[in-house]
C-alpha positions as a printed NumPy array, in Angstrom:
array([[ 13.415,  -4.971,  37.298],
       [ 15.199,  -1.666,  36.575],
       [ 12.666,   0.624,  34.885],
       [ 15.072,   3.453,  34.04 ],
       [ 17.116,   2.055,  31.208],
       [ 14.796,   0.737,  28.512],
       [ 15.913,   0.715,  24.878],
       [ 12.607,   1.527,  23.224],
       [  9.352,   3.261,  24.05 ],
       [  5.99 ,   2.915,  22.353],
       [  2.851,   5.026,  22.732],
       [ -0.459,   3.419,  21.779],
       [ -1.04 ,  -0.055,  23.188],
       [ -3.858,  -1.277,  20.985],
       [ -3.399,  -4.692,  19.402],
       [ -0.959,  -3.296,  16.819],
       [  1.102,  -1.474,  19.443],
       [  1.18 ,  -4.361,  21.904],
       [  2.222,  -6.77 ,  19.201],
       [  4.997,  -4.468,  18.046],
       [  6.395,  -3.983,  21.543],
       [  6.277,  -7.745,  22.167],
       [  8.212,  -8.22 ,  18.927],
       [ 10.816,  -5.718,  20.137],
       [ 11.184,  -7.576,  23.437],
       [ 11.402, -10.964,  21.688],
       [ 14.424,  -9.646,  19.797],
       [ 16.415,  -8.785,  22.909],
       [ 15.511,  -5.135,  23.5  ],
       [ 13.886,  -3.819,  26.651],
       [ 10.764,  -1.767,  25.989],
       [  8.31 ,   0.553,  27.702],
       [  4.706,   1.142,  26.682],
       [  2.322,   4.036,  27.367],
       [ -1.452,   4.189,  27.035],
       [ -4.12 ,   6.134,  28.888],
       [ -6.34 ,   3.041,  28.89 ],
       [ -5.612,   0.954,  31.99 ],
       [ -6.964,  -2.218,  30.354],
       [ -4.48 ,  -1.893,  27.473],
       [ -1.596,  -1.403,  29.889],
       [ -2.743,  -4.455,  31.85 ],
       [ -3.002,  -6.445,  28.628],
       [  0.618,  -5.527,  27.835],
       [  1.691,  -6.749,  31.278],
       [ -0.199, -10.011,  30.824],
       [  1.034, -10.705,  27.284],
       [  4.561,  -9.542,  28.092],
       [  4.955, -11.558,  31.273],
       [  8.546, -12.709,  31.591],
       [  9.807, -10.263,  28.968],
       [ 11.765,  -7.016,  29.383],
       [  8.627,  -4.884,  29.187],
       [  7.276,  -2.065,  31.339],
       [  3.852,  -0.453,  30.883],
       [  2.288,   2.644,  32.385],
       [ -0.496,   5.21 ,  32.044],
       [  1.745,   8.064,  33.211],
       [  3.75 ,   9.961,  30.618],
       [  6.341,  11.141,  33.173],
       [  6.965,   7.566,  34.293],
       [  7.113,   6.386,  30.695],
       [  9.694,   8.979,  29.598],
       [ 11.77 ,   8.441,  32.739],
       [ 11.96 ,   4.698,  32.001],
       [ 13.917,   5.22 ,  28.78 ],
       [ 17.656,   5.487,  28.291],
       [ 18.922,   8.608,  26.51 ],
       [ 18.732,   9.591,  23.769],
       [ 15.182,   8.333,  24.128],
       [ 13.599,   6.382,  21.28 ],
       [  9.823,   6.878,  21.359],
       [  7.526,   5.467,  18.692],
       [  3.871,   6.425,  18.285],
       [  1.298,   3.969,  16.929],
       [ -1.779,   6.181,  17.139],
       [ -4.374,   7.236,  14.52 ],
       [ -3.1  ,   9.648,  11.87 ],
       [ -3.978,  13.328,  12.029],
       [ -4.63 ,  15.374,  15.136],
       [ -3.912,  12.506,  17.581],
       [ -0.268,  12.475,  16.432],
       [  0.068,  16.223,  17.028],
       [ -1.565,  15.856,  20.45 ],
       [  0.86 ,  13.145,  21.52 ],
       [  3.826,  15.221,  20.334],
       [  2.627,  18.211,  22.37 ],
       [  2.149,  15.984,  25.417],
       [  5.694,  14.636,  25.026],
       [  7.537,  17.918,  24.491],
       [  7.61 ,  19.053,  28.146],
       [  9.197,  15.73 ,  29.124],
       [ 11.72 ,  14.906,  26.396],
       [ 15.154,  16.433,  25.911],
       [ 17.179,  17.686,  22.978],
       [ 18.568,  14.81 ,  20.973],
       [ 15.678,  12.461,  21.764],
       [ 14.017,  10.645,  18.848],
       [ 10.283,  10.595,  18.195],
       [  8.958,   8.181,  15.559],
       [  5.554,   8.238,  13.902],
       [  4.625,   4.71 ,  12.832],
       [  1.125,   5.563,  11.576],
       [ -0.305,   6.311,   8.139],
       [  0.34 ,  10.037,   8.336],
       [  0.044,  12.283,   5.297],
       [  3.502,  13.183,   4.004],
       [  2.823,  16.923,   4.317],
       [  2.096,  16.432,   8.033],
       [  5.346,  14.519,   8.419],
       [  7.347,  17.335,   6.798],
       [  5.653,  19.875,   9.071],
       [  6.324,  17.823,  12.205],
       [  9.93 ,  17.212,  11.17 ],
       [ 10.589,  20.955,  10.907],
       [  8.686,  21.748,  14.113],
       [ 10.498,  19.178,  16.209],
       [ 13.852,  20.042,  14.645],
       [ 13.347,  23.63 ,  15.837],
       [ 12.907,  22.204,  19.332],
       [ 16.048,  20.093,  19.112],
       [ 14.084,  16.843,  18.808],
       [ 14.759,  14.298,  16.059],
       [ 11.794,  12.942,  14.1  ],
       [ 11.327,   9.921,  11.85 ],
       [  8.261,   8.957,   9.847],
       [  8.218,   5.187,   9.442],
       [  5.49 ,   3.487,   7.45 ],
       [  4.605,   0.108,   8.969],
       [  2.77 ,  -2.539,   6.941],
       [  1.577,  -5.998,   7.85 ],
       [ -1.289,  -5.366,  10.238],
       [ -1.411,  -6.72 ,  13.77 ],
       [  0.028, -10.09 ,  12.764],
       [  2.898,  -8.435,  10.941],
       [  3.624,  -6.22 ,  13.947],
       [  3.99 ,  -9.345,  16.072],
       [  5.883, -11.605,  13.685],
       [  7.693,  -9.117,  11.442],
       [  6.358,  -6.174,   9.434],
       [  7.765,  -4.346,   6.447],
       [  8.873,  -0.848,   7.468],
       [  9.589,   2.248,   5.414],
       [ 11.702,   4.822,   7.302],
       [ 12.237,   8.447,   6.366],
       [ 14.122,  11.231,   8.139],
       [ 17.775,  11.993,   8.744],
       [ 19.932,   8.978,   7.96 ],
       [ 22.201,   9.327,  10.976],
       [ 19.146,   9.301,  13.23 ],
       [ 17.765,   6.199,  11.526],
       [ 21.19 ,   4.548,  11.84 ],
       [ 20.984,   5.085,  15.618],
       [ 17.811,   2.971,  15.865],
       [ 18.304,   0.688,  12.846],
       [ 19.396,  -2.324,  14.912],
       [ 15.981,  -2.438,  16.618],
       [ 13.993,  -2.124,  13.413],
       [ 16.136,  -4.566,  11.46 ],
       [ 15.653,  -7.086,  14.269],
       [ 11.854,  -6.829,  14.374],
       [ 11.293,  -6.596,  10.596],
       [ 10.168,  -9.482,   8.418],
       [ 13.039, -11.345,   6.756],
       [ 13.337, -12.61 ,   3.181],
       [ 16.386, -14.757,   2.502],
       [ 17.735, -13.465,   5.815],
       [ 17.443,  -9.834,   4.685],
       [ 15.308,  -7.487,   6.834],
       [ 12.341,  -5.831,   5.132],
       [ 13.376,  -2.37 ,   6.276],
       [ 15.933,   0.106,   4.976],
       [ 16.491,   3.848,   5.089],
       [ 14.595,   5.404,   2.192],
       [ 15.209,   9.144,   2.235],
       [ 14.84 ,  12.469,   4.061],
       [ 11.851,  13.849,   5.948],
       [  8.59 ,  12.323,   4.678],
       [ 10.123,   9.805,   2.246],
       [  9.031,   6.835,   4.354],
       [  5.459,   8.024,   4.748],
       [  5.237,   8.783,   1.028],
       [  6.42 ,   5.29 ,   0.105],
       [  3.902,   3.805,   2.57 ],
       [  1.132,   5.916,   1.013],
       [  1.919,   4.583,  -2.461],
       [  2.209,   1.067,  -1.013],
       [ -1.359,   1.496,   0.194],
       [ -2.431,   2.842,  -3.185],
       [ -1.057,  -0.273,  -4.871],
       [ -2.831,  -2.302,  -2.189],
       [ -6.139,  -0.659,  -3.202],
       [ -5.504,  -1.607,  -6.839],
       [ -4.566,  -5.225,  -6.131],
       [ -7.585,  -5.744,  -3.893],
       [ -9.949,  -4.341,  -6.527],
       [ -8.357,  -6.444,  -9.256],
       [ -8.744,  -9.603,  -7.173],
       [-12.381,  -8.709,  -6.445],
       [-13.089,  -8.25 , -10.161],
       [-11.421, -11.593, -10.934],
       [-13.631, -13.202,  -8.286],
       [-16.728, -11.648,  -9.867],
       [-15.712, -12.958, -13.293],
       [-15.122, -16.48 , -11.968],
       [-18.332, -16.429,  -9.935],
       [-20.154, -15.435, -13.121],
       [-18.531, -18.437, -14.792],
       [-20.21 , -20.793, -12.332],
       [-17.445, -21.433,  -9.802],
       [-18.535, -22.226,  -6.252],
       [-16.802, -20.83 ,  -3.182],
       [-15.061, -24.161,  -2.62 ],
       [-13.827, -24.131,  -6.217],
       [-12.712, -20.512,  -5.825],
       [-10.737, -21.472,  -2.725],
       [ -8.942, -24.144,  -4.748],
       [ -8.278, -21.713,  -7.62 ],
       [ -6.737, -19.051,  -5.406],
       [ -4.73 , -21.665,  -3.511],
       [ -3.299, -22.889,  -6.812],
       [ -2.613, -19.328,  -7.938],
       [ -0.753, -18.673,  -4.711],
       [  1.53 , -21.568,  -5.565],
       [  2.336, -20.036,  -8.95 ],
       [  3.342, -16.686, -10.424],
       [  0.529, -14.897,  -8.54 ],
       [  1.98 , -15.909,  -5.168],
       [  1.161, -13.041,  -2.831],
       [ -0.305, -12.284,   0.562],
       [ -3.582, -10.983,  -0.875],
       [ -4.121, -14.06 ,  -3.061],
       [ -3.256, -16.275,  -0.083],
       [ -5.805, -14.69 ,   2.246],
       [ -8.421, -14.638,  -0.52 ],
       [ -8.209, -18.445,  -0.681],
       [ -8.731, -18.555,   3.08 ],
       [-11.73 , -16.219,   2.853],
       [-13.53 , -18.532,   0.429],
       [-13.04 , -21.435,   2.839],
       [-14.607, -19.664,   5.818],
       [-18.083, -20.847,   6.786],
       [-20.578, -18.448,   8.34 ],
       [-21.297, -19.008,  12.044],
       [-24.8  , -17.54 ,  11.67 ],
       [-26.001, -19.418,   8.576],
       [-25.292, -22.623,   6.679],
       [-23.413, -20.769,   3.931],
       [-20.013, -19.177,   3.419],
       [-19.195, -15.969,   5.248],
       [-18.108, -14.093,   2.1  ],
       [-21.675, -14.296,   0.744],
       [-23.066, -12.682,   3.91 ],
       [-20.792,  -9.612,   3.782],
       [-22.359,  -6.397,   2.473],
       [-20.773,  -5.083,  -0.741],
       [-19.962,  -1.613,   0.631],
       [-16.265,  -0.851,   1.043],
       [-14.738,   1.659,   3.428],
       [-11.455,   3.518,   3.171],
       [ -9.151,   5.507,   5.443],
       [ -7.768,   7.911,   2.857],
       [ -4.345,   6.683,   1.759],
       [ -5.615,   5.513,  -1.628],
       [ -7.286,   8.872,  -2.194],
       [ -4.107,  10.71 ,  -1.161],
       [ -2.137,   8.629,  -3.678],
       [ -4.528,   9.545,  -6.493],
       [ -4.598,  13.202,  -5.499],
       [ -0.842,  13.635,  -5.431],
       [ -0.395,  11.678,  -8.655],
       [ -2.817,  14.142, -10.271],
       [ -0.769,  17.027,  -8.864],
       [  2.382,  15.563, -10.412],
       [  0.691,  14.659, -13.693],
       [  1.477,  10.959, -13.275],
       [ -1.18 ,   8.513, -14.537],
       [ -2.051,   5.723, -12.078],
       [ -5.454,   4.585, -13.422],
       [ -5.468,   1.232, -11.592],
       [ -5.254,   2.998,  -8.235],
       [ -7.642,   5.751,  -9.325],
       [-10.243,   3.197, -10.371],
       [ -9.876,   1.223,  -7.149],
       [-10.57 ,   4.386,  -5.149],
       [-13.516,   5.191,  -7.432],
       [-15.005,   1.718,  -7.007],
       [-14.907,   1.951,  -3.222],
       [-16.834,   5.188,  -3.513],
       [-19.311,   3.679,  -5.976],
       [-19.797,   0.628,  -3.765],
       [-21.013,   2.892,  -0.961],
       [-23.98 ,   3.96 ,  -3.131],
       [-25.71 ,   0.659,  -2.411],
       [-29.31 ,   1.9  ,  -2.537],
       [-28.784,   3.722,  -5.833],
       [-27.094,   0.664,  -7.305],
       [-29.977,  -1.58 ,  -6.278],
       [-32.485,   0.814,  -7.854],
       [-30.426,   1.028, -11.05 ],
       [-30.16 ,  -2.754, -11.19 ],
       [-33.954,  -2.981, -11.127],
       [-34.446,  -0.099, -13.573],
       [-32.193,  -1.647, -16.209],
       [-33.172,  -5.252, -15.539],
       [-29.581,  -6.358, -15.202],
       [-30.207,  -9.652, -13.446],
       [-27.438, -12.201, -12.955],
       [-24.53 , -12.075, -15.42 ],
       [-22.834, -15.133, -16.897],
       [-19.656, -15.317, -18.968],
       [-20.791, -18.407, -20.84 ],
       [-17.251, -19.809, -20.561],
       [-16.239, -23.215, -19.308],
       [-14.714, -23.121, -15.842],
       [-11.202, -24.105, -17.002],
       [-11.189, -21.392, -19.692],
       [-12.48 , -18.76 , -17.282],
       [ -9.788, -19.681, -14.741],
       [ -7.038, -19.525, -17.357],
       [ -8.155, -16.111, -18.648],
       [ -8.55 , -14.689, -15.149],
       [ -5.106, -15.863, -14.052],
       [ -3.379, -14.247, -17.02 ],
       [ -5.325, -11.022, -16.681],
       [ -4.65 , -10.75 , -12.961],
       [ -0.926, -11.312, -13.498],
       [ -0.882,  -8.672, -16.229],
       [ -2.729,  -6.193, -13.997],
       [ -0.507,  -6.963, -11.002],
       [  2.533,  -6.003, -13.087],
       [  0.836,  -2.878, -14.414],
       [ -0.279,  -1.747, -10.95 ],
       [  3.221,  -2.062,  -9.485],
       [  4.597,  -0.274, -12.547],
       [  2.252,   2.684, -12.067],
       [  3.027,   2.977,  -8.36 ],
       [  6.782,   2.897,  -8.909],
       [  6.605,   5.572, -11.63 ],
       [  4.748,   7.779,  -9.152],
       [  7.399,   7.155,  -6.501],
       [ 10.17 ,   8.168,  -8.869],
       [  8.341,  11.351,  -9.884],
       [  7.732,  12.29 ,  -6.241],
       [ 11.345,  11.488,  -5.42 ],
       [ 12.493,  14.004,  -8.01 ],
       [ 10.031,  16.662,  -6.884],
       [ 10.726,  16.282,  -3.165],
       [ 14.407,  15.271,  -3.339],
       [ 13.783,  11.942,  -1.629],
       [ 16.46 ,  10.141,  -3.693],
       [ 14.389,   6.954,  -3.573],
       [ 15.859,   3.691,  -4.822],
       [ 13.153,   1.506,  -6.461],
       [ 15.268,  -1.634,  -6.035],
       [ 15.431,  -1.019,  -2.27 ],
       [ 11.695,  -0.327,  -2.096],
       [ 10.879,  -3.52 ,  -3.986],
       [ 13.244,  -5.412,  -1.72 ],
       [ 11.558,  -4.376,   1.537],
       [  8.103,  -5.01 ,   0.057],
       [  8.958,  -8.693,  -0.556],
       [  7.963,  -9.693,   2.981],
       [  5.872,  -8.533,   5.913],
       [  3.685,  -6.037,   4.065],
       [  0.193,  -6.38 ,   2.603],
       [  1.372,  -6.134,  -1.034],
       [  4.161,  -8.678,  -0.64 ],
       [  4.375, -10.978,  -3.637],
       [  6.821, -13.278,  -5.365],
       [  6.697, -10.874,  -8.302],
       [  8.561,  -8.238,  -6.269],
       [ 11.831, -10.136,  -6.501],
       [ 11.631,  -9.862, -10.292],
       [ 10.846,  -6.16 ,  -9.905],
       [ 13.838,  -5.711,  -7.593],
       [ 16.084,  -7.431, -10.116],
       [ 14.799,  -5.239, -12.96 ],
       [ 15.68 ,  -2.044, -11.098],
       [ 18.945,  -3.456,  -9.766],
       [ 19.984,  -4.134, -13.361],
       [ 18.871,  -0.705, -14.577],
       [ 18.524,   1.94 , -11.852],
       [ 17.413,   4.53 , -14.448],
       [ 14.504,   2.384, -15.7  ],
       [ 11.657,   4.796, -16.496],
       [  8.852,   2.271, -16.291],
       [  8.782,  -1.378, -15.269],
       [  6.964,  -2.169, -18.525],
       [ 10.179,  -1.267, -20.38 ],
       [ 12.315,  -3.857, -18.564],
       [ 13.237,  -6.592, -21.093],
       [ 12.121,  -9.448, -18.838],
       [  8.779,  -7.786, -18.209],
       [  8.242,  -7.113, -21.902],
       [  8.356, -10.886, -22.376],
       [  6.145, -11.533, -19.321],
       [  3.501,  -9.024, -20.416],
       [  3.446, -10.175, -24.041],
       [  2.599, -13.657, -22.81 ],
       [ -0.522, -12.391, -21.011],
       [ -1.947,  -9.914, -23.519],
       [ -4.158, -12.181, -25.601],
       [ -5.817, -13.712, -22.545],
       [ -6.169, -10.331, -20.867],
       [ -7.948,  -8.87 , -23.88 ],
       [-10.328, -11.829, -24.046],
       [-10.955, -11.667, -20.28 ],
       [-11.919,  -7.989, -20.45 ],
       [-13.916,  -8.24 , -23.671],
       [-15.869, -11.17 , -22.242],
       [-16.679,  -9.112, -19.172],
       [-17.791,  -6.182, -21.329],
       [-19.981,  -8.4  , -23.541],
       [-21.743,  -9.904, -20.544],
       [-22.056,  -6.828, -18.354],
       [-19.52 ,  -7.878, -15.721],
       [-17.773,  -4.743, -14.431],
       [-13.979,  -5.036, -14.703],
       [-13.001,  -1.354, -14.427],
       [ -9.59 ,  -1.763, -12.763],
       [ -8.533,  -4.49 , -15.193],
       [ -9.75 ,  -2.356, -18.11 ],
       [ -7.858,   0.642, -16.709],
       [ -4.662,  -1.424, -16.622],
       [ -5.111,  -2.558, -20.208],
       [ -5.972,   0.947, -21.457],
       [ -2.915,   2.324, -19.658],
       [ -0.767,  -0.317, -21.342],
       [ -2.254,   0.341, -24.772],
       [ -1.755,   4.089, -24.414],
       [  1.745,   3.764, -22.953],
       [  2.84 ,   1.495, -25.784],
       [  1.334,   3.707, -28.51 ],
       [  3.9  ,   5.894, -30.256],
       [  1.11 ,   8.176, -31.405],
       [ -2.028,   9.134, -29.469],
       [ -5.044,  11.184, -30.657],
       [ -4.088,  14.029, -28.321],
       [ -3.151,  16.114, -31.372],
       [ -6.913,  16.65 , -31.744],
       [ -7.199,  17.672, -28.086],
       [ -4.447,  20.233, -28.623],
       [ -6.247,  21.543, -31.708],
       [ -9.471,  21.875, -29.705],
       [ -7.672,  23.73 , -26.9  ],
       [ -6.135,  26.145, -29.376],
       [ -9.511,  26.606, -31.154],
       [-11.52 ,  27.615, -28.086],
       [ -8.819,  29.083, -25.87 ],
       [ -5.796,  30.039, -27.978],
       [ -3.699,  27.667, -25.864],
       [ -1.223,  27.026, -28.747],
       [  0.279,  23.76 , -29.914],
       [  3.508,  22.213, -31.141],
       [  4.035,  20.575, -34.562],
       [  5.5  ,  17.242, -35.592],
       [  7.471,  18.721, -38.509],
       [  9.191,  21.789, -37.016],
       [ 10.231,  23.385, -33.733],
       [  8.299,  26.173, -32.065],
       [  4.971,  27.097, -30.491],
       [  2.072,  27.781, -32.856],
       [ -1.422,  29.292, -32.809],
       [ -4.049,  29.215, -35.539],
       [ -7.044,  31.486, -36.121],
       [ -9.499,  28.656, -36.628]])
């Protein structure tokens, strides 16, 4: 086989990387893979037997195997490893070659690398990839950012390997420089929120007496309705899984301490910088941090005599309330994330299109959901929509869930069942839909202690009072 004319190169042959390169080869493109680990290279050869795939541990051999301009994608851990790979590549690549970062890099790092490589005559794209190892193999959702003409050069490969919804690939050019990585970051922030909301719904239903088998049935039914989504689908599967080490279900044997890799925190941090409220995501990040304080939580549980909580509701009523509340909070979480994307787009000149973003999130990615088609339609009908909650169709959808959502949350509060992300969604909604907030008092306080001034409701100007 000729090893000097491959269409696509990939660095990082872990499970994600191998699956992606196999996907590329399945779609008619020849591909080369590089990894310093001989076992990973051998695994690529074994899994790619009979395909147009070449693997090596030698960077010179890898670069020489690619047609020019070379297309080289990195699937390595974010941070310093990406910079190290770039430095290793620079002596071997040529002007006009294309380097792609497919990891969860911080958008500031992507902007820095774009400028650095541009000064060296090398093109750079930051492409967020969502869907995990299975998505990489069968079709992920991808979020590209960089120069459009450079993306256009490689678009045929990425459109071929992407997930498809109604025959449409779940990938499209999003904007300059770090636009793709920023959209992927917010995608992950929304993912944090949805996961926390589902966990709280599970806690509520468990406290209403549902067994794991009943929970599996509930989430399966939900996935066949308006809550259809990847996360609801896999949640049903989780409740079905028996534990190999005990006679029970695996979910009950898993320690309640969550970990995180940083993208949710980055989303909250930058939203704070922009002054954009995203309380569902903020609370999800907070709850992962609080979950890690397991020993303190156990001691507090004993100190306050919390015991086991119960909603006191019948199972059918609990299920009905939880379904409505989760749908309401799904809508609110997507709304918050999209508002953040539009604010960042304005600040960083990304020129993001929320209809396009919703479209490529419909398949392949972790936050894919049937709801996203309705979101796409809302933005397609009104590209200047300031908040999804203002779309006429969503006004009707949300109004239909409010009564149940309020009862769901109040029941949790009355019985000591923590529902912080759901409550954050409802408080956001109540504040957003209030024409008048009590912040006039906050402004008065600020002027009283710090002479920070205030505006009035009855006349123009800036005012200060000697209190």
